[in-house]
ZANUVO-917699 format. One record per residue: x, y, z of N, C-alpha, C in turn; residue in one letter. Coordinates in steps of 0.001 Angstrom, whole numbers, padded with zeros to 6 digits, always signed. Example, Ala and Ser with C-alpha at 12.3 -4.5 7.8 and 13.67 -1.06 7.14 Angstrom:
+013190-005690+007800+012300-004500+007800+013200-003300+007800A;+012850-002250+007080+013670-001060+007140+012900+000030+007870S;
***
This chain:
+073150-047361-020591+072680-046954-021902+073841-046955-022902X;+073513-047257-024087+074496-047323-025151+074981-045935-025559X;+076269-045844-025804+076826-044586-026304+076193-044244-027651X;+075888-045263-028431+075287-045033-029741+073958-044283-029608X;+073160-044650-028650+071879-043968-028443+072120-042509-028067X;+073085-042296-027178+073429-040918-026807+073847-040129-028040X;+074653-040743-028883+075100-040082-030113+073917-039693-030989X;+072929-040570-031084+071749-040283-031912+070977-039087-031358X;+070869-039004-030039+070200-037856-029425+070986-036580-029726X;+072278-036655-029608+073130-035499-029925+072993-035114-031397X;+072953-036092-032287+072786-035799-033715+071479-035036-033964X;+070417-035463-033299+069135-034769-033468+069214-033344-032934X;+069845-033175-031778+069988-031821-031223+070846-030937-032119X;+071882-031501-032694+072719-030724-033619+071936-030319-034864X;+071116-031217-035373+070303-030898-036553+069278-029820-036224X;+068699-029890-035043+067766-028853-034615+068484-027513-034486X;+069681-027549-033928+070465-026317-033808+070735-025707-035186X;+071031-026547-036151+071258-026047-037520+070001-025378-038061X;+068857-026028-037866+067598-025420-038323+067383-024072-037653X;+067668-024009-036354+067528-022736-035634+068462-021679-036217X;+069679-022070-036546+070621-021127-037152+070144-020669-038526X;+069666-021609-039326+069217-021275-040686+068020-020336-040674X;+067169-020463-039665+065916-019707-039656+065899-018560-038644X;+067001-018368-037945+067062-017317-036929+066730-015957-037537X;+065825-015262-036887+065462-013891-037256+064910-013802-038682X;+064274-014864-039137+063678-014871-040472+062159-014996-040344X;+061493-014398-041289+060037-014507-041352+059663-015677-042259X;+058390-016008-042244+057917-017046-043153+058191-016639-044600X;+058002-015377-044901+058229-014885-046262+059685-015080-046677X;+060620-014840-045759+062044-015090-046047+062264-016567-046339X;+061694-017405-045496+061857-018847-045635+061243-019335-046947X;+060063-018857-047234+059316-019295-048406+060050-018996-049715X;+060816-017933-049723+061488-017512-050967+062962-017902-051026X;+063452-018603-050014+064876-018953-049981+065042-020471-050072X;+065231-020963-051278+065355-022406-051506+066546-022997-050776X;+067616-022245-050632+068807-022754-049955+068498-023087-048489X;+067800-022214-047822+067432-022451-046430+066440-023606-046340X;+065503-023654-047256+064539-024762-047267+065259-026096-047403X;+066166-026198-048347+066905-027444-048556+067727-027817-047324X;+068365-026828-046734+069171-027096-045536+068291-027609-044394X;+067130-027018-044224+066219-027464-043159+065674-028859-043455X;+065329-029113-044703+064816-030441-045063+065870-031509-044844X;+067114-031213-045137+068191-032173-044868+068304-032432-043359X;+068196-031381-042580+068257-031539-041124+067097-032374-040607X;+065911-032189-041189+064773-033025-040813+065016-034490-041177X;+065730-034724-042251+066066-036103-042626+066948-036755-041567X;+067904-035991-041066+068784-036504-040005+067964-036808-038751X;+067123-035881-038365+066304-036060-037160+065397-037284-037307X;+064745-037382-038450+063817-038483-038677+064479-039842-038741X;+065708-039866-039207+066449-041131-039241+066954-041494-037841X;+067501-040524-037146+068072-040788-035815+067010-041195-034793X;+065808-040668-034925+064764-040999-033953+064428-042484-033971X;+064674-043150-035082+064415-044595-035168+065285-045398-034221X;+066380-044840-033795+067311-045562-032942+067023-045396-031451X;+066039-044572-031118+065658-044455-029710+064959-045742-029302X;+065432-046376-028252+064803-047633-027830+063433-047391-027197X;+062641-048436-027159+061294-048355-026618+061231-047873-025186X;+062218-048272-024369+062177-047846-022965+062345-046333-022824X;+063116-045729-023699+063260-044263-023690+061957-043621-024167X;+061404-044143-025241+060147-043600-025771+059014-043748-024757X;+059014-044843-024028+057987-045050-022997+058159-044077-021832X;+059398-043847-021458+059695-042978-020320+059463-041500-020657X;+059660-041142-021938+059520-039762-022400+058509-039732-023543X;+057227-039746-023205+056201-039822-024248+056232-038621-025202X;+056068-038930-026447+056026-037934-027515+055515-038654-028756X;+054851-037961-029649+054432-038631-030887+055624-038811-031840X;+056499-039741-031497+057736-039963-032258+057463-040318-033713X;+056332-040942-033967+055994-041294-035346+055872-040051-036229X;+055497-038913-035630+055405-037679-036407+056791-037172-036815X;+057770-037414-035987+059144-037015-036312+059611-037811-037524X;+059382-039097-037479+059738-039954-038613+058913-039573-039846X;+057650-039243-039640+056781-038875-040757+057278-037615-041475X;+057850-036681-040725+058378-035471-041356+059542-035824-042277X;+060374-036738-041843+061476-037202-042687+060928-037848-043951X;+059942-038705-043787+059352-039378-044944+058682-038382-045881X;+057996-037407-045299+057352-036361-046094+058395-035617-046929X;+059480-035220-046298+060526-034469-047004+061203-035311-048090X;+061419-036582-047803+062159-037421-048739+061298-038021-049838X;+060053-038312-049533+059222-039026-050497+058200-038141-051202X;+057963-036965-050673+057015-036041-051288+057751-034788-051743X;+059003-034949-052062+059876-033828-052425+059307-032960-053540X;+058522-033532-054413+058019-032820-055588+056803-031947-055299X;+056244-032081-054112+055072-031256-053781+055020-030912-052290X;+056140-030548-051741+056215-030178-050326+055509-028838-050110X;+054702-028794-049091+054048-027563-048680+054982-026874-047678X;+055611-025824-048108+056601-025121-047285+055976-024590-045992X;+054718-024285-046023+054037-023800-044811+054042-024889-043729X;+053892-026151-044118+053954-027248-043149+055341-027319-042515X;+056361-027167-043328+057740-027195-042820+057955-026035-041844X;+057535-024862-042246+057701-023682-041394+056949-023841-040070X;+055719-024320-040129+054943-024512-038900+055599-025537-037990X;+056167-026559-038567+056868-027558-037759+058094-026934-037093X;+058812-026132-037834+060003-025456-037294+059622-024531-036139X;+058565-023792-036303+058232-022757-035322+057387-023254-034156X;+056667-024376-034331+055799-024819-033243+056217-026144-032618X;+056558-027113-033429+056851-028448-032896+058313-028666-032530X;+059200-028111-033313+060624-028342-033086+061104-027873-031703X;+060660-026716-031224+061097-026310-029874+060669-027299-028784X;+059480-027892-028924+059011-028880-027949+059870-030139-028009X;+060164-030577-029219+060965-031787-029378+062393-031556-028879X;+062908-030371-029114+064258-030035-028618+064301-030119-027090X;+063296-029576-026426+063247-029641-024957+063238-031083-024478X;+062480-031911-025139+062412-033311-024764+063765-033995-024947X;+064418-033754-026065+065733-034359-026308+066763-033887-025288X;+066705-032615-024926+067623-032105-023907+067378-032782-022563X;+066119-033025-022244+065770-033727-021012+066272-035169-021046X;+066089-035832-022167+066592-037210-022312+068104-037241-022149X;+068779-036332-022809+070245-036281-022728+070699-036064-021290X;+070068-035115-020616+070431-034786-019228+070154-035957-018282X;+068978-036529-018393+068565-037558-017434+069161-038930-017698X;+069413-039253-018928+069827-040600-019277+071319-040744-019552X;+071989-039671-019885+073377-039805-020357+074363-038914-019635X;+073966-038262-018566+074909-037429-017808+075122-037981-016415X;
***
C-alpha cells in the first residue's frame, strides 16, 4: 500500500480528533451559538471530505461504508456555506463521525501496520 494513502487516513483521523476536541463536553446549544467552533468543525469536515477521495477502490470494497456521504458533507459545507443547517452538522458529529472514526482506525491497523 502507498504511504500516501496511509497519510490520507491519518489526516482524516487527525481532523476527526480536532472535531472531538472542539466539541468535547459541549451541548448542541453551545455548538449552535459558537461560530468559532462551527467554523473549525466545518474546516475539519473539508479535510475529511477531500482526503476520502484518495482511498482506492480496493480499500472501499474491503471496508464498506457510504463514502459518498463523507464527500457530500464536504461539498455541503463548502458549497452551501450561506445556508448550512447547524443541526445537520451536529448530528453528523455526534452520530456518524464516531462510526467513521472506528472504520478508519480499522483500516489503519489492518492495512498499514
